[in-house]
C-alpha positions in Angstrom: 265.0 69.9 117.6 263.1 67.9 120.2 262.8 70.7 122.8 259.2 72.1 122.7 259.2 74.3 125.8 261.5 76.0 128.3 260.2 77.6 131.4 261.8 79.4 134.3 260.5 79.7 137.9 262.0 81.5 141.0 264.5 78.8 141.7 264.3 76.3 138.8 264.0 75.8 135.1 262.3 73.1 133.1 263.0 71.8 129.6 260.3 69.8 127.9 261.1 67.6 124.8 259.2 65.2 122.6 261.0 62.1 121.1 259.8 59.8 118.4 260.6 56.7 120.5 258.9 54.5 123.1 259.4 55.4 126.7 261.6 52.4 127.4 264.1 53.5 124.8 264.2 57.1 126.2 264.7 55.6 129.7 267.8 53.9 128.5 269.4 57.3 127.7 269.5 57.8 131.5 270.2 54.2 132.6 273.0 53.2 130.2 276.2 55.2 130.9 277.6 54.7 127.4 274.4 56.3 125.9 274.3 58.9 128.6 277.9 60.1 128.0 277.0 60.7 124.3 274.5 63.4 125.1 274.9 64.6 128.7 276.8 67.7 127.9 276.5 70.2 125.1 278.1 69.4 121.7 281.9 69.6 122.1 281.7 69.0 125.9 281.0 65.3 126.2 280.8 63.6 129.6 282.8 60.6 130.6 281.0 58.4 133.2 283.5 56.3 135.2 280.9 55.1 137.7 277.1 54.8 137.2 275.5 53.0 140.1 271.9 53.4 138.9 270.2 52.6 142.2 269.0 54.5 145.2 271.2 55.6 147.0 273.7 55.0 144.2 276.3 57.5 142.9 277.5 58.3 139.4 280.8 60.0 138.9 281.5 61.8 135.6 283.6 64.5 134.2 282.9 67.1 131.5 285.4 69.4 130.0 284.8 73.0 130.9 285.7 76.2 129.0 289.5 76.2 128.9 289.6 72.4 128.9 289.8 71.8 132.6 287.5 68.9 133.4 286.0 68.6 136.9 284.6 65.6 138.7 280.8 65.8 138.9 278.5 63.4 140.8 275.0 62.3 140.8 273.4 61.0 144.0 270.3 59.1 143.1 267.3 60.2 145.2 264.5 58.4 143.3 264.2 55.9 140.4 260.8 54.8 139.2 261.5 52.9 135.9 260.6 54.0 133.2 258.9 57.2 134.2 260.8 59.1 136.9 264.3 59.8 138.1 265.7 62.3 140.6 269.4 63.0 141.3 271.3 65.6 143.2 274.1 66.9 140.9 277.2 68.9 141.5 281.0 69.1 141.7 282.5 66.5 143.9 285.6 64.8 145.0 286.6 61.3 143.7 284.3 59.6 146.2 281.2 61.6 145.2 281.3 64.0 148.2 280.2 67.6 147.4 283.0 70.1 147.2 282.7 72.9 149.8 281.3 76.2 148.7 279.9 75.0 145.3 276.1 74.6 145.3 274.5 71.4 144.0 271.2 71.2 142.1 268.5 68.6 141.9 267.6 67.2 138.5 264.1 65.8 138.2 263.3 63.8 135.1 259.7 62.8 134.1 258.9 60.6 131.1 255.4 60.2 129.7 254.4 57.8 127.0 252.4 59.5 124.2 251.5 56.5 122.0 254.7 55.7 120.2 256.3 58.9 121.3 257.7 60.0 124.7 257.6 63.4 126.4 260.5 64.2 128.6 260.5 66.9 131.2 263.8 67.8 132.9 263.5 70.3 135.8 266.7 71.6 137.5 266.1 73.0 141.0 268.6 75.3 142.8 268.7 76.4 146.4 268.0 80.1 145.8 267.1 82.6 143.1 270.7 83.8 143.2 272.2 80.4 142.4 269.7 80.0 139.5 270.6 83.4 138.2 274.3 82.5 138.3 273.8 79.2 136.4 271.5 81.0 133.9 274.4 83.4 133.4 276.7 80.5 132.6 274.4 79.4 129.8 273.1 76.3 131.5 269.7 76.3 129.8 271.3 76.8 126.4 273.8 74.1 127.1 271.1 71.6 128.3 269.0 72.4 125.3 271.9 71.7 122.9 272.7 68.5 124.9 269.1 67.3 124.5 269.3 68.1 120.8 271.9 65.2 120.5 269.4 62.6 121.7 267.5 62.1 118.4 270.5 60.7 116.6 271.1 58.2 119.4 267.4 57.1 119.4 267.5 56.6 115.6 270.2 53.9 115.9 269.0 50.3 115.6 
C-alpha cells in the first residue's frame, strides 16, 4: 500500500503516498482521464470522465456509482495547475454543465507531487468549508475510500 500517512485537521484531511515512479508518470495519473478513471474512486466504484478540460479555468465532468448504484454527476473546476508538481480543483456534485447543485457543499482538492530521486511523494489534501462538513464526509468513509482508491495506483504505474 503506497499510503504512508493520513492526518486530519479542523476542516481538512491529508493523505500522503509514496510511489516507485518518476514524478512525470505520477502526474499523468491526474492529467490523463483514461488513467484517472481507473483509480479515482474506491475499488468497485470506478469513475467515468466524460469531459476533462485540464486547464485553468477548465472543468471535468465525471460520474461515480454510489451505494445503491445511483451515479451522480460530479465536477472538478480547475483552480491551479503547475505541471508536474501541483494541482488544485474544486470538487462536488454538479449539473451537466458543471454548475454546483444547490445545498450540497463542495470541497477543494489540493495535490502536491515531490520528486524523491526515482520515486514520487504525493500529498492530497481535501479541504471543507467547516468542521461539520468534514465530520459528515468522514462519517461517509471518505478517507477510507480515498485510501483504497490510491491503493489502485501502483498497478497502473507498473504498466509499460
